[in-house]
C-alpha positions as CSV (number, residue, x, y, z in Angstrom):
1,M,66.2,137.9,124.6
2,P,67.7,141.0,126.1
3,D,68.7,144.1,124.1
4,L,72.2,143.5,122.9
5,S,72.8,146.7,121.0
6,S,75.8,147.8,123.1
7,P,79.1,145.9,123.6
8,Q,78.7,146.0,127.4
9,E,75.2,144.4,127.2
10,R,76.6,141.7,124.9
11,Q,79.5,141.0,127.2
12,D,77.2,140.6,130.2
13,F,75.0,138.2,128.2
14,V,78.0,136.3,127.0
15,R,79.2,135.9,130.6
16,R,75.8,134.6,131.8
17,L,75.6,132.2,128.9
18,A,79.2,131.0,129.6
19,L,78.2,130.4,133.2
20,W,75.4,128.1,132.1
21,C,77.8,126.4,129.7
22,S,80.3,125.8,132.5
23,L,77.7,124.1,134.6
24,A,76.5,122.1,131.6
25,V,80.0,121.0,130.7
26,L,80.7,120.0,134.3
27,A,77.5,117.9,134.2
28,I,78.7,116.3,130.9
29,A,82.1,115.4,132.4
30,T,80.5,113.9,135.5
31,L,78.0,111.9,133.5
32,S,80.8,110.7,131.2
33,A,82.9,109.6,134.2
34,F,79.9,107.8,135.7
35,I,79.3,105.9,132.5
36,R,82.9,104.9,132.1
37,L,83.5,104.0,135.7
38,S,80.2,102.1,136.0
39,E,80.9,99.8,133.1
40,T,84.5,98.6,133.8
41,G,85.8,100.9,136.5
42,P,85.3,100.9,140.3
43,G,81.5,101.2,139.9
44,C,81.1,97.9,137.9
45,S,79.5,94.8,139.2
46,P,80.5,92.2,140.4
47,W,83.5,94.1,142.0
48,P,86.5,93.5,141.8
49,A,86.2,90.7,139.1
50,C,84.7,93.2,136.6
51,F,87.5,95.8,137.0
52,G,88.8,96.6,133.5
53,Q,86.9,93.7,132.1
54,P,85.0,94.4,128.9
55,L,84.2,90.7,128.4
56,A,82.9,90.1,131.9
57,A,79.2,89.2,132.6
58,P,76.7,92.1,132.3
59,A,76.4,94.4,135.3
60,A,73.4,94.3,137.7
61,D,70.1,95.6,136.3
62,A,70.1,98.6,138.5
63,T,73.6,99.6,137.2
64,V,72.6,99.1,133.6
65,G,69.4,101.2,134.1
66,A,71.4,104.1,135.7
67,T,74.0,103.9,132.9
68,A,71.3,104.1,130.3
69,V,69.7,107.2,131.9
70,A,73.2,108.7,132.2
71,R,73.9,108.1,128.5
72,L,70.6,109.8,127.5
73,A,71.2,112.7,129.7
74,H,74.8,113.0,128.4
75,R,73.5,113.3,124.8
76,V,70.8,115.8,125.6
77,V,73.1,118.1,127.6
78,A,75.9,117.8,125.1
79,S,73.7,118.8,122.2
80,A,72.3,121.8,124.1
81,T,75.9,122.8,125.1
82,L,77.0,122.7,121.5
83,L,74.2,125.0,120.5
84,A,75.1,127.4,123.3
85,V,78.7,127.5,122.2
86,V,77.7,128.3,118.6
87,L,75.5,131.1,120.1
88,L,78.5,132.4,122.0
89,V,80.6,132.6,118.8
90,A,77.7,134.4,117.1
91,L,77.3,136.9,119.9
92,C,81.0,137.7,119.8
93,F,81.3,138.3,116.1
94,S,77.7,139.1,114.9
95,R,78.2,142.9,115.0
96,R,81.0,145.4,115.5
97,P,82.8,146.1,117.7
98,W,83.7,142.5,118.0
99,L,84.3,141.0,121.4
100,A,87.9,140.0,120.7
101,R,88.8,138.4,124.0
102,E,85.5,136.6,124.4
103,G,85.5,135.6,120.8
104,R,88.9,133.9,121.0
105,I,87.7,131.8,124.0
106,A,84.4,131.0,122.2
107,L,86.2,129.8,119.1
108,T,88.4,127.6,121.2
109,L,85.3,126.2,122.9
110,L,83.7,125.5,119.6
111,A,86.8,123.6,118.3
112,L,86.9,121.6,121.5
113,A,83.2,120.8,121.3
114,L,83.4,119.7,117.7
115,G,86.5,117.6,118.5
116,L,84.7,115.9,121.4
117,A,81.7,115.2,119.2
118,V,84.0,113.5,116.6
119,L,85.8,111.6,119.4
120,G,82.5,110.5,120.8
121,R,81.8,108.5,117.7
122,F,84.8,106.2,118.7
123,S,84.2,106.2,122.4
124,T,81.7,103.3,122.7
125,G,83.5,100.1,123.1
126,A,86.9,101.7,122.6
127,R,89.7,100.2,124.6
128,W,92.5,102.6,123.7
129,P,93.4,104.8,126.7
130,A,93.9,107.7,124.3
131,V,90.1,107.9,123.7
132,G,89.3,108.2,127.4
133,I,92.1,110.7,127.9
134,G,90.9,112.8,125.0
135,N,87.3,112.8,126.4
136,L,88.3,113.7,129.9
137,L,91.0,116.3,129.0
138,G,88.7,118.0,126.4
139,G,85.8,118.2,128.8
140,L,87.8,119.6,131.6
141,L,89.4,122.2,129.3
142,M,86.0,123.2,128.1
143,F,84.8,123.7,131.7
144,A,87.9,125.8,132.6
145,L,87.4,128.0,129.5
146,C,83.7,128.4,130.1
147,A,84.4,129.4,133.7
148,R,87.1,131.9,132.5
149,L,84.7,133.4,130.0
150,A,82.0,133.7,132.7
151,C,84.4,135.9,134.8
152,R,85.4,139.5,134.2
153,P,89.0,140.0,133.0
154,N,91.5,140.2,135.8
155,A,91.7,143.8,137.1
156,G,94.6,143.3,139.5
157,P,98.3,142.7,138.7
158,A,99.2,139.6,136.8
159,L,101.0,136.8,138.6
160,S,104.5,135.8,137.7
161,A,104.0,134.3,134.2
162,P,106.7,131.5,134.4
163,W,105.3,130.1,137.7
164,A,101.7,130.4,136.5
165,R,102.4,128.7,133.2
166,A,104.5,126.0,134.7
167,A,101.7,125.2,137.2
168,L,99.2,125.0,134.4
169,V,101.3,122.7,132.3
170,L,102.1,120.4,135.2
171,L,98.4,120.3,136.2
172,L,97.4,119.4,132.7
173,M,100.1,116.7,132.7
174,Q,98.8,115.4,136.1
175,I,95.2,115.3,134.8
176,T,96.4,113.4,131.7
177,L,98.3,110.9,133.8
178,G,95.2,110.5,136.1
179,A,93.1,109.7,133.0
180,L,95.7,107.2,131.9
181,V,95.6,105.5,135.4
182,S,91.8,105.1,134.9
183,T,91.8,104.0,131.2
184,S,94.7,101.6,131.6
185,Y,93.1,100.1,134.8
186,A,96.3,100.9,136.7
187,G,94.4,101.9,139.9
188,A,94.7,98.3,141.2
189,S,98.3,97.8,140.1
190,C,99.8,98.6,143.5
191,T,99.1,100.1,146.9
192,G,101.4,102.7,148.4
193,W,104.7,104.1,147.2
194,A,106.9,101.1,148.2
195,D,104.6,98.6,146.5
196,C,104.4,100.6,143.3
197,T,108.2,100.9,143.3
198,A,108.6,97.2,143.7
199,A,106.0,96.5,141.0
200,L,107.9,98.9,138.7
201,E,111.2,97.1,139.3
202,Q,109.7,93.6,138.8
203,A,107.9,94.4,135.5
204,A,109.6,93.3,132.3
205,A,108.6,96.4,130.3
206,P,107.1,98.8,132.8
207,W,107.0,101.9,130.7
208,Q,104.9,100.3,127.9
209,A,101.8,101.1,130.0
210,L,102.4,104.8,129.3
211,D,101.5,104.3,125.6
212,P,98.0,105.7,125.3
213,W,97.4,103.6,122.1
214,R,98.2,100.3,123.8
215,E,95.2,98.3,124.8
216,P,95.2,96.9,128.4
217,V,96.5,93.3,128.5
218,F,94.4,90.5,129.9
219,D,95.5,87.0,131.0
220,A,93.8,83.7,130.2
221,G,91.3,84.2,133.0
222,L,90.1,87.5,131.6
223,Q,91.8,89.4,134.4
224,P,93.7,92.6,133.6
225,L,97.4,92.3,134.3
226,H,97.4,95.1,136.8
227,R,101.0,94.9,137.9
228,N,102.2,95.7,134.4
229,A,100.5,99.1,134.7
230,A,102.2,100.1,138.0
231,A,104.5,102.6,136.1
232,V,101.4,104.8,135.3
233,L,100.3,105.0,139.0
234,W,103.9,105.5,140.2
235,L,104.5,108.4,137.7
236,H,101.1,109.9,138.6
237,G,102.1,109.9,142.3
238,A,105.5,111.4,141.6
239,T,104.2,114.1,139.4
240,A,101.5,114.9,142.0
241,V,104.3,116.0,144.4
242,L,105.8,118.5,142.0
243,T,102.4,119.7,140.9
244,S,101.4,120.3,144.5
245,V,104.6,122.3,145.2
246,L,104.0,124.6,142.2
247,L,100.3,125.1,143.1
248,V,101.3,126.1,146.6
249,V,103.7,128.6,145.2
250,L,101.0,129.9,142.8
251,A,98.6,130.2,145.7
252,L,101.1,132.2,147.8
253,L,101.8,134.5,144.8
254,A,98.1,135.1,144.4
255,W,97.8,135.9,148.2
256,R,100.8,138.2,148.0
257,Q,99.3,140.2,145.1
258,G,96.0,140.8,146.8
259,R,94.0,137.8,145.5
260,V,93.4,136.4,148.9
261,G,90.2,134.5,148.0
262,A,91.7,132.9,145.0
263,G,94.9,131.8,146.9
264,A,92.9,130.4,149.8
265,T,90.5,128.5,147.4
266,L,93.5,127.1,145.5
267,L,95.1,125.8,148.7
268,A,91.7,124.3,149.9
269,L,91.1,122.6,146.6
270,L,94.7,121.2,146.6
271,A,94.3,119.8,150.1
272,L,91.0,118.2,149.2
273,Q,92.4,116.7,146.0
274,V,95.5,115.3,147.8
275,S,93.2,113.8,150.5
276,L,90.9,112.3,147.9
277,G,93.9,110.8,146.1
278,W,95.1,109.1,149.3
279,L,91.7,107.8,150.2
280,L,91.2,106.5,146.6
281,A,94.5,104.6,146.7
282,G,93.6,103.0,150.0
283,S,89.9,102.3,149.7
284,G,89.7,99.9,146.8
285,L,88.8,102.5,144.2
286,G,85.4,103.7,145.3
287,L,83.1,105.1,142.6
288,A,82.1,108.2,144.6
289,L,85.7,109.0,145.5
290,A,86.8,108.6,141.8
291,M,84.1,110.9,140.6
292,A,84.9,113.5,143.4
293,H,88.6,113.3,142.3
294,N,87.5,114.2,138.8
295,L,85.3,117.0,140.0
296,V,88.0,118.7,142.1
297,A,90.5,118.3,139.2
298,A,88.1,120.3,137.0
299,L,87.8,123.0,139.7
300,L,91.5,123.2,140.1
301,L,92.1,123.5,136.4
302,A,89.5,126.3,136.1
303,L,91.0,128.3,139.0
304,V,94.6,127.9,137.7
305,M,93.6,129.0,134.3
306,R,91.8,132.0,135.8
307,L,95.0,133.0,137.5
308,Q,97.0,133.2,134.3
């Protein structure tokens, strides 16, 4: 344990610990996505009959074994991360002068970690989309806050607050809709803008699928009624256009104010995420693509939050 007698030494140690936490939280989010997608998502077996099918036959032995290992790793890393977050809070407030900025972020991290721990009690076997949305959004927010805590405060001029905040709000909305697409099994509801629009027009109550507390509906053959969830995928695509425009504006503002690296990284991540979205829509929902889509969303959120 290093000597933490001075505020500067404590700040440096907090940043190093926050960096470890950010990597751990990213691992937790990845493991959580793998577990969920392997059971009834695009990684289940036999595909595509198992998609969204909690009552289907058990997956292949190899998939079951990998999921069991992922669950164990998830519990171990999550427990270690919670202890690290408690240590972050203690470091910020154990002696004066308090690390006010770092302490606020650490307390928020602790609240999120405890909330996710409680939510985890209801995650196994839960069919409400709200549970999956809470897990994903909470995990990505924890990663973004850890990454922000690991960085030094912005020394340059602040970006235009309305643009930056609007971009953050829309990105969070887009991530939430993406989680709803996954947890309501809307990914197979339609292919392409025209098909999604047609499915939206044909559905009797298309917007019911946006209710996060509504369980996915199955027919007599135990197949999810994908077309009824087309509204979720349609709205996710429509919001993606507006979100992309705002993120481009934010990247250009960062570039203009001297944050060339941040602006270029934001544009590169956005281009990658859009490409993954197109590939995911046209490839039959591959497991690797879905997990990569989650990962890039986490990196985008962390960078946009850093630019606030």
